[in-house]
Each structure stands twice: as structure tokens, then as C-alpha cells.
N, C-alpha and C positions, 0 to 999 in steps of 0.2 A: 649588618648580622649574617650570617651563614644561613642561606634558604633551601630547605630541603621539600619535599613533593609526597604531596597526599593523591594517592590513587582514587578517584570515584567509584564505588560500589566495588570492592576487590574480587566480590562473588560475581558478578559480572564478568569481570576480565576472566576467570576461572571457567566461567561457562561460554566465553567467546561471543558476548550477545551485541557486543559494539567493534568496530573496525580500530578507531582511535579514543584513546581513553584522556579526558584532559586532567591534567595537574591542578592541586589546590594547594597556594601556600599555608606551612604550618609552623609556627615559630617555638612548638613544644613538642620536641622530638620524644616524649615519653607519652604520647599521647596516640600514639599509632595502634591501630587495631592488632589484636592478637593475628599472628599467621604471615604477618609482610616482615619481608628482611629490606634492608638497605643494600642496595646495589649502586655502587659507586665507578664510575668510569672515567678513567683518564684518557685523552686523545692526546697521543703521543705521535708529534710531527718529526718527519723524517729529518736526517743529519743536512744541514743547512738551513733548515726551515725552523729551526728551534723557537725563534720571534714570532711565529704566524698565528699562533694561538690567541684565539680570542673570543668574547663574547658571543654566544650566540648560536653556534654551530649546532644542527640537529642531531640527537643519538638516537636512533629507533630501535626499541626493544620490542621484539615480536615474540610471542609463546608458541613454540614450535606445533605443539599438539593441537590447539586451539584455534591459530591463526591468528588471534587477536593480537593487534599491534598500537603502540603509543609512542609519543615520542617528548623527548624531553632536551634544553638546550645547554650548551656548555657554559660556564662562568668564566670571567678574566684568564683564569688559569687553566682553560681546556678541562674543565672537571663538570661531572652530572651526575646528579644523585635522584634517585627515586626508590620508591618502597614497593615491593610485589612480591605476589606470593610464590612459594615453591614451585617450581617447574624446570623445564629445560629451554633455554632461550636462543635465540639469533640477534646479536646485536651490532649495529653498524653505526657509522658515522660519515659524513659528509660535509666538508667544508670548500668554497671556494673564495680566493683573493684575486680578483683581475682574471687573468688566464689561467693561474695556477688551481688544480685541483687537488684535492685530499680526501681519500677516501679508506677506510677500514672495517673489517667485517670479524667477527668472533661467531663460530657457529657452534651450536650446542654446548652452551654455557650452561652447567647445574649450579641452581640458585637453592638451595636448602638452609641456607644462613645467611649471615650479612658478608657481601662478597666486592673484592675490588678486581677491576679489570681495567690493566693497560691495554688498550688497542691502538696499535701502531699503524699509523696511516699512512698511504703509499700516495707519492706524488706523480701527477700528470697534468697535461695542459688539455685545455679546452680544445675539442675537435674543429677541423675544418669541413671535410667531410663527415657526416653523420649517419646511422641507420636511422631512416623515418620509420619507415612500416616493414614489419615481416610477417608476412603472412605463411603457413605451413599447416595449417591444423584442419584442412579440407572442409567440404561440404555437402549438405542432401543431394541428391540426383531428384530430388522432389521436381515435378510431379511424378517422377519415377520412380520405384523401389531402388535403395541402395545408397551408397556414399562413394565420395569422389574424393581423390586428393592429388590429382595430376597438375594442379593449376597454382602450386606456391611459386611465389615470388617474393622480393626483397625491394624496397625502396630506397636510394641513397641520396640523400639532399646535401646541397652546399649550404654549409651555415656561417659562412666567412664571409666577408666584404671583396673579397677579391676573386676573380675566377680560377677555379681549379680545375685540373684535368684529372679524366679518369683512367688514360691510358696505363696499363700496367698494374692499375689495383688489383690486388690477390682477395679472396675472400674463401670461406671454408666454414664446418661444422666442427666442434670439439667434441671427444670422447670424455666420458661416456655421451653417448646419444641422448640420452633421458636422465633427467634430475632426480629421479629414484632409482637409477641403477647404482650398484656398487661404483664408486671411484676410485681407482687404485694410484691414481695419479698424485692425489693430497693427502694429506696426514692431518691429524688434531693435536695440540700441544694440552696434555693431561692438565696442565696446572691453568693456563689463561683461558684454553678453549677456542684459540685462534687457530683458523684453519691454516696450516702450512701449506701455499701452493709452490709447485715447481717455477723456475725462472723463464718456463715458455708454456706457450698454450699448445695443447696436445690437437693439431688439427687433424682429422678423421676422414677416412675414405677417400678424398680428392680435394687438391690443392687447384681453384679454378684460378683465372686471370683475365683480367679484361683485354681487350685488343688495343692496340695502337702505338704509333711511335716516339710519343711525347706529348704531342699538342694537338693530336686529331679529336678526341673528343672533350671539349670543352665544358663546366658545368658554371654557368653565371650564376652569381650570388642568388638564394633564394629558390633555385632549381633543383629539380628533381628528377634520378634516373631510375628506370626501371629495369630490373633483372630477373626475367624467367629463371627459376630455377630447375624446373621442368618444362612442359609444353609452351612454346610460343606460339599457341592458337587461338583463336575465339573458342574457348570452354563455355561462355555464356549461351552459344548456339545453340548447344544440347541441353546445357543444365541452367537455368534461368538464374540458379543462385550462386552461380560461380562468376568469373572475369573474363574480359577479353584481353587478352595478351599478345593477339595478332596486330602490333603496332610498329610503325617503321622507327621509333625512338627507343625500342626495347631490347637490351643485350639478353643473351639467351646461353643458357647453358646445353649445349648439343654437339655431341660427339657420338655417332652411331658405332663408331670402332669401340670405345671405351664403356659405353653405355647405351647396346642395342636395345632395351628394352621400349617399345614403340608405345606401349600402354601409356608411359610415364614420358617419354621423349619423342612423340611424332614429329615428322618433318615439319620444321617451321613454318607456319603461315605466310601467306603472298606479300603481307606487307614488312616481313621482317627482313632487313639487310643482312647478307651473309656477312658482311665486314663487321656485323656486331656479335658474332658467334664469341663466345668465349673461349680460352685455350684452356685444354686439360695439362698442369704442368707436370701433375705426379697423380698417378691412381695408385693409392695402396690398400684398398679393400678390394673384395671380390665381388658385390652388388653389380648388377648389370642396371641400377638406375642410380642417380645422383640421389644420396640417402641423407635426409634431413626428418631430424623428430616431428611427427604430428602434434603431439602434447607439449613437448619442452626442450625446443631446441636450444641451443647456446652457438651462436655465428658470430664471426668476427671480419673485420675488413682489415686489411696491411698491406705495408709495401716494406719490398726487401731494403735493405741500405748499406751500400758499401760492397755490393755483390748482386749479382742478377739471380734471382730466384732459382732460375734454371742450374745455374752452378750450386746454388746453396743446397739444394736438394739432393747433389750428387756426392756432397761430402759425407765422409765416415760418420756414423752416429746421430745424424739428423733424422733417419728415418728408424723408428723403434717401435718394438712390438709393446703391448701394452702388457704390465706384469699380470700374469694370472688368465691371459687371452692370447694363446699364439696366433690366433687368427686373425687380432685387431691391431693392424699397424697405423702409426700416426706420423706426421711430420712436426719438429720441434720448432715452432715458431715465436723467436723472442718476443718477449711483452713490449718492448722499445718498439717493435715494428708494428704494432696493433694499433690501427688507426681511429677504429671504434668497436664495441662490442654489446653484445645483448644478451642477457640471459634469462629464459624464461622456464618458470616452474609450472609443474602440473598441479593445477588447481583441484584435481580429483584426490589428491595423495597429501598426508603431512608427513612423508617419506623424502622430502626434497632435500637434496644436499647442492652447494655452491660447488661449481665448476671452474667459473672465471677467475682470476686473482681481482682483487681489488684495484687493482694497476689499471684495469680495463673496465671493470664494472664490480663496483662495492655492492650492487643489490641484486633485484630480482623483480620479473614482472611476473602475475600470476595469469595463468590461462586457464581458464574453468572447464573448458569441455571441447571434445574435437568433433567433426564434423557439423559443425553450426556456423560455419563462415567466419567464425571470429576471428580476429587479428590483435595484434599489439602494436599500437603506435605512439610516438612519442609526442609530447606535449608542447603546443606554442608556446614561445615566450611573449605575451602581448605587448609587454613593454620594449621590449628589444625590437620586436617587429615593427613597432611605431617610430623608434628614434632612426632604425636602420630603414626603414621602407622597403624591406622585401621581408618576407615570410623567414623569422628566428625561431629554432626550436630550442627547449630547455634541454642544457647540457652540464650534467654533474658528475658524468661516470657513473651514475648510481640508477640503475633502471628502475629504482622503487621508488624513486622520484620524479624520473624522466618519463616513462612511460606509463601508457594506461590500455586496458582491453578494450575495444572495441566490439561492438555485437554484428558489424559488417565490414567488407573490405573497402577500402577506400576508392579502388579502382570499379567496383561494382554499379551497375546503372541499370 
């Protein structure tokens, strides 16, 4: 018999009192409380994977206004149904079959009556190199007065069973910088509510590349690599709530020609190796320091394919001006080059919108505040870690599932 789902306490949903709402089965569809509408979501798998649909893929439905979210699972046809109050919703679905990942997102879906949504899923492969942690939000200068933001970093993790090489790995942040800003790179289908993304990730300000000739910087299974996005110094020596990035194993974004602001880019510490300085492939912005959002960055790792990144950025139309903003230029990074990505939403706002295509990240992780030392970290897959014998992280290409907000940086001591 067909099963539908009844949300517990629809009034609580509207008030946003719970993070996740549990669904109860009900065989009598005429017994639903007044004011609830049937939302039917069909997960549409991409060409070549039409037979991939199976029972149990999670469909996440979030009330954009309240932030309340709940999950139902698909049946064997790839269909999920739930009753929800009127509102504007963000809907996402993530599925994994072996190393194949399927993700889709529909943003700003208006529900005021029964609604059918066909959710197109993008296909990708589980990553080998993944973002383990992204810290950009800054911290307090306590016991001094004020706030501090020169200590941003990202940690890259080898999630594979084979040694990976960091040589030539590129990285950057997307336009717009903040999740609450107007995003001129996307549009919304007025019928389905799906966000229509370009076929490239708009990397803004600068493209960085790690050094190496091919096998100079190996990363063994389960190992981490730290990249200082600003100062590779011991920030904690002056500000105890910060971190020490003066490390022999750290890579650093340091180029005083392009980024001469010594407040954010002081000369690296004595333990930092000059051969671990990242290279500026191209700078497209005017800032005198590496610009990464404090509250809601979108960050990607990528590798050029079939062409060097230096040659690629010199091609016509690769560097473009953002529509409506002549001062904001971006590099068009094809999504098939993206190794991993994470999207962060500003937890202080209800006006967040997706910037990364579901091909790279179907969800987001919420950052509640800035200057608190908070960071976003990827969850550990305990079962896979036990089986593999090294730390293995969750990777579904959906940050809503994969990441969480931590109240302290992992490098804080």
C-alpha cells in the first residue's frame, strides 16, 4: 500500500522549534490536518543512470524562513512524499551507489497547494582529496579588545586508499563572496524552483596553485595538508584563541607582489619552507589581500585537465566580468575539474542562496557567527575508518550531510 507521511506538530514546524521533524505513517490521506499540502518529489537520475533509482535515498526539505528541516526517503521509484505547511522551501536529495554520487537541489520552491517537483540529480564521483576543514570566520583578540581574521586556513585530506599528490592542485573561492549577496551567475526555473547553475564555477579574485613537479608533495591515505590562506605565522602567540600556522608542513598563500597587505600576509614564520609557497596563477580582483568571506565562503579544489592552468586562463572568454558588477572578474572553472567543494551559509540570515552546483555540493553547512573561532569540519565515517585502517571522512558531495560547525578550530591548542 502506498505510504504517505504526516509531520509531527505542523505548528512546531512553522515556528522552527525543531531541527528535524519525524514523519509518521498514515494510511488514510483524508485525515491530514487542515493547512498541510502534499509535496511529491521525484528524484530524476541523469542519462545513463536511469536504473539507479532505489529505495531509501534521503530527500531533505528545509523551510527557508525558519530554518526548520526534515527528511523523508524515496521509494523504489525514486519518489518521496510529505505533507507540509505553506511556505518557501529548499529541497535536496543525495544518493550514493558505490563510488557514484547523485545530488540535486531545488531552491525557493513555493508550496501553497499540492506540489510535484522533479528534482534533477547530477552525477559525480566520490573524491580522493577532500576538504576536511575550512576556517575563515576569525576569532576574538581576548584578553585584548577587538577581533582578528588574519589566521584563515583550509585542511585537505586524502580520503583514498592510495597515495595522492598535491602538486599542481588549484583552489579558490566563488563569486559572490557571501551567501546573502545577489548572485548574478544563477537563475531559477519558475515552474520547478530548481536553481539553474552555469556549467562553470566562477572563481573570484585569484586562482592559487600548490607547487611541485608532479610527485614532490605526496599525501598518504588518511593524511592531512594545511594551507594557510593568509598569514603562516604563530597567531596564537599574541592571540590565544587563534592558531599556530608556523609549521614545516604548511602551504601558504604568500605573494607580496600581488598581496602586499602585511596585516593579512606577514612574512611566513621561520618554520615555513619557501618551496611550499602557493603560486598566483592569475589575480582578477583589486584587493591587496587574499579575500575569503568571513561568514559564508564557498571554496573549491580543482585540477586543470588536458591543458595547463596557465594556458587555460589565457584563453578568450575564460576570464569574465560578473554581470552587473564591472569591478568583479572571475575565472570560469569547469565543474568537471572540481575535485571537491564546500558551501557555507550565514547562520545569522534567512537570505542565503546556493552558489555551488549540485555537481560539486548539493547542500551547505551553516556557520552561526563570526569572530568566535568557529570552523566547519567534515564528519568522520567511523565504519569506513575501521575498515580502511585510517581516518576516512564522509563524502556525499552534500555539505548538509558531510559537514558540521565546530566551536573551536582543530589546530587550536
